[in-house]
matplotlib code that plots the C-alpha trace (Angstrom):
import matplotlib.pyplot as plt

x = [230.5, 232.6, 230.7, 232.5, 230.5, 227.2, 227.6, 229.3, 225.9, 223.7, 225.3, 224.7, 221.4, 220.2, 221.5, 219.8, 216.7, 216.7, 217.3, 214.6, 212.0, 213.2, 212.9, 209.1, 208.3, 209.2, 206.3, 203.8, 201.9, 204.4, 208.0, 210.1, 211.6, 214.5, 216.0, 218.0, 220.1, 223.0, 223.7, 222.0, 224.8, 227.7, 225.8, 225.5, 229.4, 230.7, 228.1, 228.0, 231.4, 232.9, 230.6, 231.1, 234.0, 234.7, 232.8, 234.4, 237.6, 236.2, 234.4, 238.0, 239.4, 237.7, 239.1, 235.7, 233.8, 230.5, 229.1, 230.9, 229.0, 226.0, 226.1, 227.1, 224.3, 222.0, 223.2, 222.7, 219.3, 216.1, 214.9, 217.5, 217.8, 214.0, 214.9, 217.2, 215.2, 212.6, 214.8, 215.9, 212.9, 211.6, 214.3, 213.8, 210.2, 211.5, 213.4, 210.9, 207.8, 210.3, 211.0, 207.6, 207.5, 209.3, 212.3, 212.8, 214.3, 216.2, 218.5, 216.2, 217.4, 216.0, 218.3, 216.9, 213.6, 213.0, 212.8, 214.9, 215.8, 218.0, 215.9, 218.2, 216.3, 217.0, 219.8, 219.3, 218.0, 214.0, 212.3, 210.0, 207.0, 207.2, 204.7, 206.6, 209.5, 208.3, 208.3, 211.6, 212.8, 211.3, 212.2, 215.8, 215.4, 214.3, 216.8, 219.7, 218.1, 216.6, 219.7, 222.7, 219.9, 219.9, 223.7, 223.9, 221.8, 224.1, 226.8, 225.3, 224.8, 228.4, 229.3, 227.4, 228.7, 231.8, 231.5, 229.6, 232.5, 235.1, 233.0, 233.3, 236.7, 237.7, 234.9, 233.1, 229.8, 227.2, 225.8, 222.1]
y = [17.2, 15.2, 11.9, 9.2, 10.8, 10.5, 7.0, 5.9, 7.5, 6.6, 2.7, 2.8, 4.2, 2.1, -0.7, 0.3, 0.5, -2.8, -4.9, -2.0, -3.2, -7.2, -5.8, -5.1, -7.1, -9.7, -8.5, -10.1, -13.7, -16.5, -16.8, -14.7, -17.5, -16.0, -15.3, -17.9, -16.8, -19.1, -16.8, -13.4, -12.9, -13.1, -11.4, -8.2, -9.0, -9.1, -5.2, -3.6, -3.4, -2.6, 0.6, 1.5, 1.5, 3.3, 6.1, 6.3, 7.2, 9.9, 11.8, 11.4, 12.8, 15.0, 16.7, 17.6, 17.6, 17.5, 21.5, 21.1, 17.2, 19.2, 21.8, 20.1, 17.2, 20.5, 21.4, 18.6, 19.1, 18.7, 15.6, 13.7, 14.7, 13.8, 10.2, 9.5, 10.7, 8.9, 5.4, 6.0, 7.0, 3.6, 1.9, 3.4, 2.6, -1.1, -1.5, 0.1, -2.4, -5.0, -4.4, -5.7, -8.8, -11.9, -9.7, -12.2, -15.1, -14.8, -17.2, -19.9, -23.3, -27.1, -29.7, -33.3, -32.3, -29.5, -25.5, -24.1, -20.4, -18.5, -16.7, -14.1, -13.5, -17.1, -17.6, -20.7, -21.7, -22.4, -24.9, -23.2, -24.7, -24.4, -21.2, -19.6, -20.9, -19.2, -16.1, -15.7, -16.7, -13.5, -11.6, -12.3, -11.7, -8.3, -7.3, -9.5, -6.7, -3.2, -2.6, -3.2, -1.3, 1.4, 1.6, 1.7, 5.0, 6.6, 5.4, 7.4, 10.6, 10.6, 10.2, 12.7, 15.0, 15.0, 15.3, 18.4, 19.4, 18.7, 20.7, 23.4, 23.2, 23.6, 26.9, 25.1, 25.9, 23.1, 21.5, 20.8]
z = [30.7, 28.1, 26.0, 28.9, 31.5, 30.7, 28.7, 32.5, 33.8, 31.7, 31.9, 36.2, 35.9, 33.7, 35.3, 38.6, 36.6, 35.5, 38.7, 40.9, 38.0, 38.2, 42.2, 41.7, 39.7, 42.9, 44.3, 41.6, 42.2, 41.8, 41.5, 38.5, 36.5, 35.5, 39.1, 40.6, 43.9, 42.9, 40.4, 41.4, 43.9, 41.5, 38.5, 41.4, 42.1, 38.5, 37.1, 40.3, 41.6, 38.6, 38.1, 41.2, 41.7, 38.6, 39.6, 43.1, 40.8, 39.0, 41.4, 43.9, 40.8, 40.4, 44.2, 45.2, 48.4, 49.4, 49.0, 46.1, 45.0, 45.8, 43.2, 40.3, 40.7, 41.1, 37.4, 35.7, 33.7, 35.1, 33.2, 34.3, 38.0, 37.8, 36.4, 38.9, 42.1, 40.6, 41.1, 43.9, 45.8, 43.9, 45.1, 49.0, 48.5, 47.7, 50.9, 53.2, 52.3, 52.4, 56.1, 57.4, 55.7, 56.8, 58.8, 61.1, 58.6, 55.4, 53.5, 52.9, 52.0, 51.4, 53.1, 52.8, 51.4, 54.2, 54.0, 56.3, 56.8, 59.3, 62.0, 63.2, 66.4, 67.2, 65.9, 64.4, 61.4, 61.9, 60.2, 57.3, 55.7, 51.4, 51.5, 54.3, 52.3, 49.1, 51.3, 52.1, 48.5, 47.3, 50.1, 49.7, 46.3, 46.6, 48.6, 46.1, 43.8, 45.9, 47.1, 43.8, 42.2, 45.0, 45.0, 41.0, 41.0, 43.6, 41.0, 38.0, 40.2, 41.4, 37.7, 36.2, 39.2, 38.9, 34.6, 35.6, 38.4, 35.4, 33.4, 35.4, 36.0, 32.5, 31.9, 28.8, 28.4, 28.7, 26.2, 25.8]

ax = plt.figure().add_subplot(projection="3d")
ax.plot(x, y, z, "-o")
ax.set_aspect("equal")
plt.show()
């Protein structure tokens, strides 16, 4: 596998790990001062979009099908497979744990000193107490960190599998 595949996969996996670690930190009591929803969505777009687009382009250029992709993924070193699996399962656990809390409320905001959130069951806004507002904010932050984290881990897996396919197509022995 070429060094560019290793770097791209490592960067995607590392960014995914950072996003997932921040998502798990939102489970701690109190709000994280680093996370503000005003810049969290643009940050997700700036970081995730180019990384995932390049990963998908590499996978398309490898001209692979699903069976070849899984075989190439199984050819990755065991530690890499275990690391990617742990990150992916961590993200899935966070999503599962996140489903039960304030599931019908999202997009908390403050208007005229009152707290509101969009209620998906009533399809309108609902007024909240300060405590409910904080819970909805934390759930929104978790979602905005967990989903891109899992997508980045998937991109890392795709890049590394594409690198293995390219190595196999060239007939080069693996470098470990």
